[in-house]
Phi, psi and omega in degrees: 000128179270156181235129178250018178295131181297152177298146180289321182255111184237142182283139168263150183302129179089353178282172180293344175277347180273091191283136176279089186297324180298321178298311183290330176299321185284357176269351184281164181299329182294342184250017176146160181289148174230156183261119177288120183251341183197146174218150182221159170238125174270114185295156178299142182052038179214177180232164179208144174243149179207162180251152177224120177291150175304141180086006176252165178249139171231144185239132171254126188222155176276119185252346177228274179238175182306136184199138176266142177236129179264119195246134173237159183205139179226157164296123184304327186262353183205089185293351173294333173271114184217168181301136180246099186297317186291320178291323175300320178300324180282317183283331182247270176189173185282341174228117192263159178201203188305134180079354173284150183242150175258123190259155182262167183288165173290149005268018187274306175042074176215161177290125177271325180207152178238132177285126184246344180204145185204113180289347177257017184300333182269005181298320177064225180245125181276182186296340180254010178086012180280144176224163185251165181062077198270131169246001180290314184264193176218192185287149168289153184211159183290340182287312178291328177298320178296320180295322186275330187240342186076010183238155175261138175218126192266006188235031169289166185301321179303311181294321178298320178291322177302312180295324184294324186266350181303320177297345180263009178084010178263166184229183178304328182290345179271342178289136189224179179303145195251166157264120179273093184288134180071002183274135181256119186217174175181192177241131181278186183295341177265014179063031178254146183289132174233158176235143179237170177300136181297128180275353183290144178235169181309129182100341177291151181206161171234130189237138185236150169254125181281115180278334176223171175295127189239146160251122181245154174213147180214144174249135167279111188304135178293350173276359177063243181266005177064024175278349179244134180296135175274332180224159179104183187293335181259011183291143172202171181289119183267031186306324183293346179263004185267140180215162172283167173235153179255153175228132177232141180239131185238139171266148182244149173297144181303326182298329181283346179258010183305128178088353181266147169211156180299136178292144176279157173302160180308135188279009178303127180235021180285178182243023179056035178086354178286145181241154176293150179298145181289333183269124177262090184295329179295317180293320178297317179297319180298318182291324181287329188268351186243000000 
């Protein structure tokens, strides 16, 4: 059954949700050369963290075989500001693609990055209701694995992200809900979360524009392309489906950034209903003493 109910969160013209698509289009490779400044390889069943300056582009790409990547992101200068998967899901959609933005947590609530290019943008909805670049689910972790299997495994995405961010002074408590890049997911007829084999192939990529200075981290999921069940009666080790992923960071000519500036945090300046005390003790003291 399809639903035509309007989205709850809708952009008004000129708001920060009203994306200037022409601007982001001109940042893509198809509209001019960019300078590659850094490249990384995230090893299979491992994690890696990297930084991206504001005004740069970064690309996550399939360099060997199909592979899912679990992605986290923080303000480089303030890790309390980090990607907020659930608000992004509400403001954008549950599976993101070109022109969608990844939003930060309260009280900042601003776009941290904007997706500008996606080779899987035309995947759409498959016959089983699957879509790619998932915000519905989150990272696999050793805690749920222990609950489901009774066994310990140290290389789930949560653990890979924990190790990746430790050199940056972050801890397990800083790892948060992810964007599952290249992951194909949906909800079945019983409203339960499902995962399907990753449709991405060598050369596919998802590309972002950094709206602020970023610390990024990604895990190459130990489930590889998710074509093999991780839990349940048919579960087995899917190591043969696991591959590394590539990351590239590009600098742009200043002319292509004309008119752009990093977004400010949300301008709410209220006190959440709290009021100043009715008694001005300083004024009372002044009157008594003078």
